[in-house]
N, C-alpha and C positions, 0 to 999 in steps of 0.2 A: 622431797623438798622439806627443809627444816622450818620449824615454826619460828617466827621472829619474836624477840623479846619485846616486852611492852616499851622499854626504853628505846630500842631500835625503831619500833614502829612510830613512836612519838617524834623521833628525829626525822624519819621519812615524811610524816605528815606535816611537820613544821617546814621542811624544805620544799615540799609540794606547794604549800601555801605561799612561801616566799617567792617561788618561781611564778606562781599565778599572779601575785601582786606586781610583778615586774611588767606585766602586760606586753611581753615581747621585747622589752629592753634587754640587751645582753648583759649578763652579770660579769663581774670581775672580782677577783680576790676572795672567792667563796671559801676556800680552805681556811685562810686567816680569819675571816669573819666568823665561821663556825667555831674554830678553836678558841677564839677570844670570847665568844658568847657562852660557850659551854664550860670553859676552864674555871672561871671565877666561881660560879655556883657549885661546881664539883668540889673545889677547894673549900668553900664555905661549909658545905655539907659534911665533908670528911673531917674537917677541923672541929666542927660542932660535935660530931659523933665520937671523936677521939678525945674530947674535952681539951682541945688545943695541944695535945701531945704530938709534937712534930715528928718524933722518931716513929711513933706508931702510925701516924698519918702517912709518912713517907713509905713505910712498909706496906700499908694498905694500897697505896697508889702504885707501888712497884717502882719508885724513883728514889734517888739519893736524897738524904735529908738536906744537903746544901742546895740541891735543885729545887726542892720544895720551898726552902726559905727564899730563894730568888723569885720563884713564882708568886709566893705570898707578898713579897715586896712589890713586884711588878703590878699586882692587882690591888695594892694598897690595903692589904689585909693584916699587915703588921707594921 
């Protein structure tokens, strides 16, 4: 069995806490909720580390620069 990364374990721990907080209420739209919650800070961190170089940030993220620009606009980061 492979060791989980600290980021992966952090996500697991956060989701476990989320499910515990539901107190038996059935969740809906978890995928969209997680993606929305994680994507903005990911973009902020990468943009900060690339000194707002969108071409480099897109390369780091493994996405097209136009896709990055759309995501940045969607999250009101540009």
